[in-house]
Steps between C-alpha positions, in 0.01 A plus 500: 500500500650831391526819707259668256240229563542536873471879461176473303357257756609734782327802341197302394456370854544839664283706266153361599587531870633854460178605327287362785738651760471842330121495535526376860731781601281756321213379714706577812648826373345710777683297770794335326712229646882525510635418156794301640257284694283444195807395299615269781152340524494446119844334508390283795211374287745413219720310743203294614481333157823298521394402855164377369635292209655212692205484738265482203707227334490304822119535520469390138712194566304391806142597417267349241226678305465854379301636791738393784807617302353835401373557856847422636660736251254780591569443871874512448493820297250689720675399821837604363368840384341565831807378688720744306287795599449380858871441560644805321230768482198493732697580817646823355386844616404589142207253526284727703167512313249234406545541118874439536436131558324470164769698322789293628321169441426603141857621448650168614252321271611711204865417575411130512300523177790681326749224578246232407424679167869493421514127536195452277646722230845338486398181329326651193761774473782242506326320210482829308118513516436867558130473419442237769700710747288805425176303531620342827591839640155645414321205663709524815445882512123449477466186708783354704658830611156623610440169675804559718379856571152387600612205707749705701255786531259261675762464775569870498135586550468250783793667676372853416146445636637338817753780543366617836430157646709302747772267381281195522228660284761616250650148476156354442429763230834425332412128499164571337668718239752233428230240453312727259821574307574124463141433398507772227842386376391139479164576331673711232764236429244216484297694247806592294620139465152373404472460119264734320470869429199532732697400809779739411249778467348400832840520663564853367142604587546373856824678561391828342175503692684448826748767404222754434353420849844533661583829326164642624570369851840671490333832427262449795797407725684817399195711557455382859875522566560847365163681539627685802815619326464860381716439194305199379285562197268201439 
């Protein structure tokens, strides 16, 4: 594999995530997070991919059937993304508002998706199939990247809405968010691998409908967080 191929895969993997990250940061422009911490969170998400790969290979070798394997893969990826944020980010002073939990969970998801996209693009690029690479990138921008965003956002919202609760309540909320993230991730992947255009459309419809609900919920969360700030313009 040539350096040029690796470079194309690198750029093709980063671009979809950077587009989503741009819109995310625009949504939080009134109360921005430290740029260095956003970059660190994004890189942490990328680092989670090589940690996930051997665990997923182990699950594939020891489980039988699509549903158990895909559930295990979803569990591994969602737990690792959450662990990265919990270990490196959530204890910092910069995480001082409820919407911050959603922002950092989505950022780590975008980093994970970027590294994952690179791996998916390398094979067709190495074979010289630019059309396949472009099509793969489009599908992952529309579907898989958004899947990671939505799944991690579920955990972020659980933490955000339990922001003022005691540690036990917050842990319970995080567990519920993690279960929801795994369920969404598994449902999407099960639909994607099922033959037929209708199931693929159902997968994209599912993830985009959940995304619309989550984006609206994020606006509600921001409103209740910032409505007492004099410089906040809803």
